[in-house]
DRENDO-1510 file (C-alpha; in Angstrom, 1 decimal, always signed):
<recs>
REC; n; res; u; v; w
REC; 1; UNK; +49.7; +6.5; +26.2 .
REC; 2; UNK; +51.3; +9.9; +26.9 .
REC; 3; UNK; +54.6; +9.1; +28.6 .
REC; 4; UNK; +54.9; +12.6; +30.0 .
REC; 5; UNK; +51.4; +12.7; +31.6 .
REC; 6; UNK; +51.4; +12.6; +35.4 .
REC; 7; UNK; +49.6; +14.2; +38.4 .
REC; 8; UNK; +51.5; +17.0; +40.1 .
REC; 9; UNK; +51.1; +16.7; +43.9 .
REC; 10; UNK; +52.4; +20.0; +45.4 .
REC; 11; UNK; +50.4; +19.7; +48.7 .
REC; 12; UNK; +51.8; +21.5; +51.8 .
REC; 13; UNK; +51.2; +19.1; +54.7 .
REC; 14; UNK; +51.3; +21.8; +57.4 .
REC; 15; UNK; +48.0; +23.2; +58.7 .
REC; 16; UNK; +49.8; +25.4; +61.2 .
REC; 17; UNK; +53.5; +26.1; +61.6 .
REC; 18; UNK; +53.5; +28.6; +64.5 .
REC; 19; UNK; +53.5; +28.6; +67.5 .
REC; 20; UNK; +53.3; +24.8; +67.1 .
REC; 21; UNK; +53.6; +22.6; +64.0 .
REC; 22; UNK; +50.4; +20.8; +63.1 .
REC; 23; UNK; +50.1; +18.6; +59.9 .
REC; 24; UNK; +47.1; +17.0; +58.3 .
REC; 25; UNK; +48.3; +13.6; +59.4 .
REC; 26; UNK; +47.4; +14.4; +63.0 .
REC; 27; UNK; +43.8; +15.3; +62.4 .
REC; 28; UNK; +43.4; +12.1; +60.3 .
REC; 29; UNK; +44.5; +10.1; +63.4 .
REC; 30; UNK; +42.2; +12.1; +65.6 .
REC; 31; UNK; +39.2; +11.8; +63.3 .
REC; 32; UNK; +39.7; +8.0; +63.2 .
REC; 33; UNK; +39.5; +7.8; +67.0 .
REC; 34; UNK; +36.4; +10.1; +67.1 .
REC; 35; UNK; +34.5; +8.1; +64.5 .
REC; 36; UNK; +35.8; +4.9; +65.9 .
REC; 37; UNK; +34.5; +5.7; +69.4 .
REC; 38; UNK; +31.1; +6.6; +68.0 .
REC; 39; UNK; +30.8; +3.4; +66.1 .
REC; 40; UNK; +32.0; +1.2; +69.0 .
REC; 41; UNK; +29.5; +2.9; +71.3 .
REC; 42; UNK; +26.7; +2.0; +68.9 .
REC; 43; UNK; +27.8; -1.6; +68.7 .
REC; 44; UNK; +28.2; -1.9; +72.4 .
REC; 45; UNK; +24.7; -0.5; +73.0 .
REC; 46; UNK; +23.4; -3.3; +70.8 .
REC; 47; UNK; +25.0; -5.8; +73.2 .
REC; 48; UNK; +23.5; -3.9; +76.2 .
REC; 49; UNK; +27.0; -3.0; +77.4 .
REC; 50; UNK; +27.3; -0.3; +80.2 .
REC; 51; UNK; +28.5; +3.2; +79.3 .
REC; 52; UNK; +31.9; +2.8; +81.0 .
REC; 53; UNK; +32.8; +0.0; +78.5 .
REC; 54; UNK; +32.8; +2.7; +75.7 .
REC; 55; UNK; +34.3; +5.4; +77.9 .
REC; 56; UNK; +37.4; +3.3; +78.7 .
REC; 57; UNK; +38.0; +1.7; +75.4 .
REC; 58; UNK; +39.2; +4.9; +73.7 .
REC; 59; UNK; +42.0; +5.3; +76.2 .
REC; 60; UNK; +43.2; +1.7; +75.9 .
REC; 61; UNK; +43.1; +1.8; +72.1 .
REC; 62; UNK; +44.6; +5.2; +71.7 .
REC; 63; UNK; +47.6; +4.4; +74.0 .
REC; 64; UNK; +48.0; +0.9; +72.5 .
REC; 65; UNK; +47.8; +2.1; +68.9 .
REC; 66; UNK; +50.1; +5.0; +69.1 .
REC; 67; UNK; +52.7; +3.4; +71.3 .
REC; 68; UNK; +52.6; +0.2; +69.3 .
REC; 69; UNK; +52.9; +2.1; +66.0 .
REC; 70; UNK; +55.9; +4.1; +67.2 .
REC; 71; UNK; +57.7; +1.1; +68.6 .
REC; 72; UNK; +56.9; -0.9; +65.5 .
REC; 73; UNK; +58.6; +1.8; +63.3 .
REC; 74; UNK; +61.6; +1.9; +65.6 .
REC; 75; UNK; +62.2; -1.9; +65.8 .
REC; 76; UNK; +60.8; -3.1; +62.5 .
REC; 77; UNK; +62.1; -0.4; +60.2 .
REC; 78; UNK; +64.7; +1.9; +61.7 .
REC; 79; UNK; +66.5; +0.3; +64.7 .
REC; 80; UNK; +69.9; +1.1; +63.2 .
REC; 81; UNK; +69.1; +4.8; +63.5 .
REC; 82; UNK; +67.5; +4.7; +66.9 .
REC; 83; UNK; +69.8; +2.3; +68.8 .
REC; 84; UNK; +72.4; +5.0; +69.3 .
REC; 85; UNK; +69.8; +7.7; +69.9 .
REC; 86; UNK; +67.2; +6.1; +72.2 .
REC; 87; UNK; +65.8; +9.5; +73.3 .
REC; 88; UNK; +64.6; +10.1; +69.7 .
REC; 89; UNK; +62.1; +7.2; +70.2 .
REC; 90; UNK; +60.0; +9.7; +72.2 .
REC; 91; UNK; +60.1; +12.4; +69.5 .
REC; 92; UNK; +56.9; +11.1; +67.9 .
REC; 93; UNK; +56.1; +14.6; +66.5 .
REC; 94; UNK; +59.0; +14.1; +64.1 .
REC; 95; UNK; +57.1; +11.2; +62.4 .
REC; 96; UNK; +57.6; +7.5; +62.2 .
REC; 97; UNK; +54.6; +5.2; +62.8 .
REC; 98; UNK; +54.2; +1.6; +61.6 .
REC; 99; UNK; +50.8; +0.1; +61.0 .
REC; 100; UNK; +52.0; -3.4; +61.9 .
REC; 101; UNK; +53.2; -2.1; +65.3 .
REC; 102; UNK; +50.0; -0.3; +65.8 .
REC; 103; UNK; +48.1; -3.6; +65.2 .
REC; 104; UNK; +50.2; -5.4; +67.8 .
REC; 105; UNK; +49.7; -2.5; +70.2 .
REC; 106; UNK; +45.9; -2.6; +69.8 .
REC; 107; UNK; +45.9; -6.4; +70.4 .
REC; 108; UNK; +47.8; -6.0; +73.6 .
REC; 109; UNK; +45.7; -3.1; +74.7 .
REC; 110; UNK; +42.5; -5.0; +73.9 .
REC; 111; UNK; +43.7; -8.0; +76.0 .
REC; 112; UNK; +44.3; -5.6; +79.0 .
REC; 113; UNK; +40.9; -4.0; +78.3 .
REC; 114; UNK; +39.1; -7.3; +78.3 .
REC; 115; UNK; +41.0; -8.4; +81.5 .
REC; 116; UNK; +40.5; -5.2; +83.5 .
REC; 117; UNK; +37.2; -3.8; +82.1 .
REC; 118; UNK; +34.8; -6.1; +80.3 .
REC; 119; UNK; +35.8; -9.4; +82.0 .
REC; 120; UNK; +34.8; -11.0; +78.7 .
REC; 121; UNK; +36.8; -12.8; +76.0 .
REC; 122; UNK; +39.1; -10.5; +74.0 .
REC; 123; UNK; +37.4; -11.4; +70.8 .
REC; 124; UNK; +34.1; -9.9; +72.1 .
REC; 125; UNK; +35.6; -6.4; +71.9 .
REC; 126; UNK; +37.9; -7.2; +69.0 .
REC; 127; UNK; +35.0; -8.0; +66.7 .
REC; 128; UNK; +33.8; -4.4; +67.3 .
REC; 129; UNK; +37.2; -2.7; +67.3 .
REC; 130; UNK; +38.3; -4.1; +63.9 .
REC; 131; UNK; +35.4; -2.5; +62.1 .
REC; 132; UNK; +36.6; +0.9; +63.2 .
REC; 133; UNK; +40.3; +0.1; +62.7 .
REC; 134; UNK; +39.7; -0.6; +59.0 .
REC; 135; UNK; +38.3; +2.9; +58.7 .
REC; 136; UNK; +41.1; +4.4; +60.7 .
REC; 137; UNK; +43.7; +2.7; +58.5 .
REC; 138; UNK; +42.1; +4.3; +55.4 .
REC; 139; UNK; +42.2; +7.8; +57.0 .
REC; 140; UNK; +45.8; +7.3; +58.1 .
REC; 141; UNK; +46.8; +6.5; +54.5 .
REC; 142; UNK; +45.1; +9.8; +53.5 .
REC; 143; UNK; +47.4; +11.4; +56.0 .
REC; 144; UNK; +50.4; +9.7; +54.4 .
REC; 145; UNK; +49.3; +11.2; +51.1 .
REC; 146; UNK; +49.2; +14.7; +52.6 .
REC; 147; UNK; +52.8; +14.0; +53.9 .
REC; 148; UNK; +54.0; +12.7; +50.5 .
REC; 149; UNK; +55.2; +9.5; +52.3 .
REC; 150; UNK; +54.8; +5.7; +51.9 .
REC; 151; UNK; +55.1; +6.2; +48.1 .
REC; 152; UNK; +55.1; +3.7; +45.3 .
REC; 153; UNK; +57.6; +2.7; +42.7 .
REC; 154; UNK; +58.3; +4.9; +39.7 .
REC; 155; UNK; +55.7; +4.7; +36.9 .
REC; 156; UNK; +55.0; +6.1; +33.4 .
REC; 157; UNK; +51.3; +5.8; +33.9 .
REC; 158; UNK; +49.2; +9.0; +33.5 .
REC; 159; UNK; +47.8; +8.3; +37.0 .
REC; 160; UNK; +51.3; +8.4; +38.6 .
REC; 161; UNK; +52.0; +11.3; +41.0 .
REC; 162; UNK; +55.0; +13.6; +41.0 .
REC; 163; UNK; +55.4; +14.6; +44.6 .
REC; 164; UNK; +56.7; +18.1; +43.9 .
REC; 165; UNK; +56.5; +19.4; +47.5 .
REC; 166; UNK; +58.6; +16.5; +48.8 .
REC; 167; UNK; +61.1; +17.0; +45.9 .
REC; 168; UNK; +61.4; +20.7; +46.8 .
REC; 169; UNK; +61.9; +19.9; +50.5 .
REC; 170; UNK; +64.7; +17.6; +49.6 .
REC; 171; UNK; +66.4; +20.1; +47.3 .
REC; 172; UNK; +66.0; +22.7; +50.1 .
REC; 173; UNK; +67.8; +20.5; +52.6 .
REC; 174; UNK; +70.8; +20.0; +50.2 .
REC; 175; UNK; +71.0; +23.8; +49.6 .
REC; 176; UNK; +70.9; +24.5; +53.3 .
REC; 177; UNK; +73.7; +22.0; +54.0 .
REC; 178; UNK; +75.8; +23.6; +51.3 .
REC; 179; UNK; +75.2; +27.1; +52.7 .
REC; 180; UNK; +75.7; +26.0; +56.3 .
REC; 181; UNK; +72.2; +27.1; +57.2 .
REC; 182; UNK; +72.9; +30.8; +56.3 .
REC; 183; UNK; +70.5; +30.9; +53.4 .
REC; 184; UNK; +66.9; +32.1; +53.1 .
REC; 185; UNK; +65.0; +30.5; +50.2 .
REC; 186; UNK; +62.4; +32.9; +48.8 .
REC; 187; UNK; +60.9; +30.6; +46.2 .
REC; 188; UNK; +61.5; +27.2; +44.6 .
REC; 189; UNK; +59.6; +25.5; +41.8 .
REC; 190; UNK; +60.0; +22.5; +39.5 .
REC; 191; UNK; +58.5; +23.0; +36.0 .
REC; 192; UNK; +58.2; +20.1; +33.7 .
REC; 193; UNK; +59.1; +20.4; +30.0 .
REC; 194; UNK; +57.9; +18.6; +26.9 .
REC; 195; UNK; +60.9; +16.4; +26.7 .
REC; 196; UNK; +62.0; +13.2; +28.5 .
REC; 197; UNK; +65.2; +11.3; +29.0 .
REC; 198; UNK; +65.3; +7.5; +28.8 .
REC; 199; UNK; +67.6; +5.8; +31.4 .
REC; 200; UNK; +67.5; +2.2; +32.6 .
REC; 201; UNK; +64.5; +1.5; +30.4 .
REC; 202; UNK; +62.4; +4.2; +32.1 .
REC; 203; UNK; +61.2; +7.5; +30.5 .
REC; 204; UNK; +61.9; +10.3; +32.9 .
REC; 205; UNK; +60.1; +13.6; +32.2 .
REC; 206; UNK; +62.6; +16.5; +32.1 .
REC; 207; UNK; +62.1; +19.4; +34.4 .
REC; 208; UNK; +63.7; +22.7; +35.5 .
REC; 209; UNK; +64.3; +23.4; +39.2 .
REC; 210; UNK; +64.4; +27.1; +39.8 .
REC; 211; UNK; +65.4; +28.7; +43.1 .
REC; 212; UNK; +65.6; +32.3; +44.3 .
REC; 213; UNK; +67.2; +33.0; +47.6 .
REC; 214; UNK; +68.9; +35.6; +49.9 .
REC; 215; UNK; +72.1; +35.4; +51.8 .
REC; 216; UNK; +73.3; +37.9; +54.4 .
REC; 217; UNK; +76.3; +38.9; +52.3 .
REC; 218; UNK; +76.9; +40.0; +48.7 .
REC; 219; UNK; +76.8; +37.0; +46.4 .
REC; 220; UNK; +79.0; +36.0; +43.4 .
REC; 221; UNK; +78.2; +33.8; +40.5 .
REC; 222; UNK; +80.9; +31.4; +41.6 .
REC; 223; UNK; +79.2; +31.0; +45.0 .
REC; 224; UNK; +75.8; +30.5; +43.5 .
REC; 225; UNK; +77.2; +28.0; +41.0 .
REC; 226; UNK; +78.7; +26.0; +43.9 .
REC; 227; UNK; +75.3; +25.8; +45.6 .
REC; 228; UNK; +73.6; +24.7; +42.4 .
REC; 229; UNK; +76.4; +22.1; +41.9 .
REC; 230; UNK; +75.9; +20.8; +45.4 .
REC; 231; UNK; +72.2; +20.2; +44.7 .
REC; 232; UNK; +72.8; +18.5; +41.4 .
REC; 233; UNK; +75.6; +16.3; +42.8 .
REC; 234; UNK; +73.4; +15.1; +45.7 .
REC; 235; UNK; +70.5; +14.5; +43.3 .
REC; 236; UNK; +72.7; +12.2; +41.3 .
REC; 237; UNK; +73.0; +9.7; +44.3 .
REC; 238; UNK; +72.2; +6.2; +43.5 .
REC; 239; UNK; +68.6; +4.9; +44.0 .
REC; 240; UNK; +68.1; +4.2; +47.7 .
REC; 241; UNK; +65.4; +3.7; +50.3 .
REC; 242; UNK; +65.1; +7.5; +50.8 .
REC; 243; UNK; +62.7; +7.5; +47.8 .
REC; 244; UNK; +63.9; +10.4; +45.7 .
REC; 245; UNK; +61.5; +12.4; +43.5 .
REC; 246; UNK; +64.0; +14.2; +41.2 .
REC; 247; UNK; +67.4; +13.2; +39.8 .
REC; 248; UNK; +70.2; +15.5; +38.7 .
REC; 249; UNK; +71.0; +15.6; +35.0 .
REC; 250; UNK; +74.7; +15.1; +34.1 .
REC; 251; UNK; +74.9; +16.0; +30.4 .
REC; 252; UNK; +72.9; +19.3; +30.3 .
REC; 253; UNK; +73.8; +22.9; +29.6 .
REC; 254; UNK; +75.4; +24.9; +32.4 .
REC; 255; UNK; +73.3; +26.4; +35.2 .
REC; 256; UNK; +71.3; +29.5; +34.5 .
REC; 257; UNK; +72.4; +32.0; +37.2 .
REC; 258; UNK; +71.3; +35.5; +38.0 .
REC; 259; UNK; +72.9; +37.6; +40.9 .
REC; 260; UNK; +71.8; +40.9; +42.3 .
REC; 261; UNK; +73.5; +42.0; +45.5 .
REC; 262; UNK; +72.4; +39.6; +48.3 .
REC; 263; UNK; +69.7; +38.0; +46.1 .
REC; 264; UNK; +70.2; +35.3; +43.5 .
REC; 265; UNK; +68.3; +32.9; +41.2 .
REC; 266; UNK; +69.5; +29.8; +39.5 .
REC; 267; UNK; +67.9; +27.1; +37.4 .
REC; 268; UNK; +69.2; +23.6; +36.9 .
REC; 269; UNK; +67.8; +20.7; +34.8 .
REC; 270; UNK; +66.4; +17.7; +36.6 .
REC; 271; UNK; +64.6; +14.5; +35.8 .
REC; 272; UNK; +61.2; +14.1; +37.4 .
REC; 273; UNK; +60.3; +10.7; +39.0 .
REC; 274; UNK; +56.5; +10.1; +38.8 .
REC; 275; UNK; +55.4; +7.4; +41.3 .
REC; 276; UNK; +52.4; +5.1; +41.9 .
REC; 277; UNK; +50.2; +6.7; +44.6 .
REC; 278; UNK; +50.1; +3.6; +46.8 .
REC; 279; UNK; +48.7; +5.6; +49.6 .
REC; 280; UNK; +45.5; +6.0; +47.6 .
REC; 281; UNK; +45.4; +2.3; +46.7 .
REC; 282; UNK; +45.7; +1.4; +50.4 .
REC; 283; UNK; +43.2; +4.0; +51.5 .
REC; 284; UNK; +40.7; +2.7; +49.0 .
REC; 285; UNK; +41.3; -1.0; +49.9 .
REC; 286; UNK; +40.9; -0.4; +53.6 .
REC; 287; UNK; +37.7; +1.7; +53.0 .
REC; 288; UNK; +36.3; -1.3; +51.1 .
REC; 289; UNK; +37.2; -3.6; +54.0 .
REC; 290; UNK; +35.5; -1.2; +56.4 .
REC; 291; UNK; +32.3; -1.1; +54.4 .
REC; 292; UNK; +32.3; -4.9; +54.2 .
REC; 293; UNK; +32.9; -5.4; +58.0 .
REC; 294; UNK; +30.3; -2.7; +58.8 .
REC; 295; UNK; +27.7; -4.5; +56.6 .
REC; 296; UNK; +28.7; -7.9; +58.1 .
REC; 297; UNK; +28.2; -6.6; +61.6 .
REC; 298; UNK; +24.9; -4.8; +61.3 .
REC; 299; UNK; +23.2; -6.8; +58.5 .
REC; 300; UNK; +24.7; -10.3; +58.5 .
REC; 301; UNK; +25.2; -10.4; +62.3 .
REC; 302; UNK; +28.7; -11.9; +62.0 .
REC; 303; UNK; +29.4; -10.8; +65.6 .
REC; 304; UNK; +27.4; -13.8; +66.8 .
REC; 305; UNK; +30.3; -16.0; +65.7 .
REC; 306; UNK; +33.0; -15.2; +68.2 .
REC; 307; UNK; +36.1; -13.9; +66.4 .
REC; 308; UNK; +34.8; -14.1; +62.9 .
REC; 309; UNK; +34.9; -10.3; +62.2 .
REC; 310; UNK; +38.4; -10.2; +63.7 .
REC; 311; UNK; +39.5; -13.1; +61.5 .
REC; 312; UNK; +38.1; -11.5; +58.4 .
REC; 313; UNK; +39.7; -8.2; +59.2 .
REC; 314; UNK; +43.1; -9.8; +59.6 .
REC; 315; UNK; +42.8; -11.8; +56.3 .
REC; 316; UNK; +41.5; -8.9; +54.2 .
REC; 317; UNK; +43.7; -6.1; +55.6 .
REC; 318; UNK; +47.0; -7.9; +55.6 .
REC; 319; UNK; +46.3; -9.6; +52.2 .
REC; 320; UNK; +45.7; -6.1; +50.7 .
REC; 321; UNK; +48.8; -4.8; +52.4 .
REC; 322; UNK; +50.9; -7.8; +51.1 .
REC; 323; UNK; +49.8; -7.3; +47.5 .
REC; 324; UNK; +50.2; -3.5; +47.4 .
REC; 325; UNK; +53.7; -3.8; +48.9 .
REC; 326; UNK; +54.9; -5.1; +45.5 .
REC; 327; UNK; +54.3; -1.6; +44.1 .
REC; 328; UNK; +55.7; +0.3; +47.2 .
REC; 329; UNK; +59.2; +1.5; +47.8 .
REC; 330; UNK; +61.1; -0.2; +50.5 .
REC; 331; UNK; +60.9; +1.7; +53.8 .
REC; 332; UNK; +63.8; +0.1; +55.6 .
REC; 333; UNK; +67.5; +0.5; +54.7 .
REC; 334; UNK; +68.3; -3.0; +56.1 .
REC; 335; UNK; +66.2; -4.9; +53.6 .
REC; 336; UNK; +68.3; -6.6; +51.0 .
REC; 337; UNK; +67.5; -5.4; +47.5 .
REC; 338; UNK; +67.5; -9.1; +46.3 .
REC; 339; UNK; +64.8; -10.2; +48.8 .
REC; 340; UNK; +61.6; -11.3; +47.1 .
REC; 341; UNK; +59.4; -9.7; +49.7 .
REC; 342; UNK; +60.0; -6.8; +52.0 .
REC; 343; UNK; +59.5; -6.2; +55.7 .
REC; 344; UNK; +55.9; -5.1; +55.4 .
REC; 345; UNK; +55.1; -8.4; +53.6 .
REC; 346; UNK; +56.9; -10.5; +56.1 .
REC; 347; UNK; +54.9; -8.9; +58.9 .
REC; 348; UNK; +51.7; -9.4; +57.0 .
REC; 349; UNK; +52.0; -13.1; +56.6 .
REC; 350; UNK; +51.4; -13.9; +60.3 .
REC; 351; UNK; +48.4; -11.6; +60.3 .
REC; 352; UNK; +46.7; -13.6; +57.4 .
REC; 353; UNK; +47.5; -16.9; +59.2 .
REC; 354; UNK; +46.0; -15.6; +62.5 .
REC; 355; UNK; +42.9; -14.5; +60.6 .
REC; 356; UNK; +42.5; -17.9; +58.9 .
REC; 357; UNK; +42.6; -19.6; +62.3 .
REC; 358; UNK; +40.0; -17.3; +63.8 .
REC; 359; UNK; +37.6; -17.7; +60.8 .
REC; 360; UNK; +38.0; -21.5; +61.1 .
REC; 361; UNK; +37.4; -21.3; +64.9 .
REC; 362; UNK; +34.3; -19.1; +64.4 .
REC; 363; UNK; +32.6; -21.6; +62.1 .
REC; 364; UNK; +33.7; -24.6; +64.0 .
REC; 365; UNK; +31.9; -23.3; +67.1 .
REC; 366; UNK; +28.2; -22.5; +67.3 .
REC; 367; UNK; +26.8; -19.0; +67.1 .
REC; 368; UNK; +26.4; -17.3; +70.5 .
REC; 369; UNK; +24.3; -14.5; +72.0 .
REC; 370; UNK; +26.7; -11.7; +72.8 .
REC; 371; UNK; +24.2; -9.6; +74.7 .
REC; 372; UNK; +25.4; -8.7; +78.2 .
REC; 373; UNK; +23.1; -9.7; +81.1 .
REC; 374; UNK; +23.3; -7.3; +84.1 .
REC; 375; UNK; +23.4; -10.3; +86.5 .
REC; 376; UNK; +26.4; -11.7; +84.7 .
REC; 377; UNK; +28.1; -8.4; +84.6 .
REC; 378; UNK; +27.7; -7.9; +88.4 .
REC; 379; UNK; +28.9; -11.4; +89.1 .
REC; 380; UNK; +32.1; -10.8; +87.0 .
REC; 381; UNK; +32.8; -7.5; +88.7 .
REC; 382; UNK; +32.7; -9.0; +92.2 .
</recs>
């Protein structure tokens, strides 16, 4: 195996930066709702449901999913940060959504939808919603990949990703902090070399981080060296939940520095951290779940057993999440490094148990005709 082989992921997540910032993650969310509404409409027509059932479900699911995902991130993963800055909870454009929170939000929204709109059991609509949610989860993980987030543990595999764009963003932040925001970075790149360094039983590919920048005053080599030193010192931080992508090198040659008036360029050696692309693993797993549920609904007619599709969704989705979490970096600072399982896994266990209950319940009870009768609908709406 080639220890130095990895996939370089230098993908810019922004579709548009001005006048407003739009990233690919947003359209992935939007596309999931558009496709989901189309599929649910088809499924409801099979049950002879009126048009307003489909019209109103999008609003309930969108609000429930987004609000739940945001609050799930706040309370499950980052309450220590938000408890002193409650107004930041509303800054959803800055990122921070949790799938477990989204699932809870959708369950609550579906209960309200069943109570106020369909007047039927919540599982009648859940058995349809979960088919589309599985596809939405896959698309959202694609969005996570474009954002270089929800990453896996470091790996020497040739299929591992080096998230170069995220690494450059982090180095840029360090540089801006050191220059007190007065710096204008013209270009930054991280080029890998043919060498590697072994530390803590891991072979890190060696790279060179090169930065050219401009400052609104004449530069000196001493000033540029201090900026380079600041970056390297910050990159030497101990491994933590921020999921670093490059590490500063302590025993290398001095920085390579070039100064020309207000412009400067410097290069520093770094160690590259290739990582398992768990976003792709999850996207693929959830896509398989979607295909299975879609087939089970249309071909096997599992919807005739109330709650069966919902139960299967919970078992398959949260089992996949539980397993893949073993190869993902921890996303919460509060999780003890000695814990055998992380927050995402703890939150997945109830989901699997709920799914098992609904599968048992579905087979314990007889199959039913889910078709809506107009007389029944009129009676329930009185």
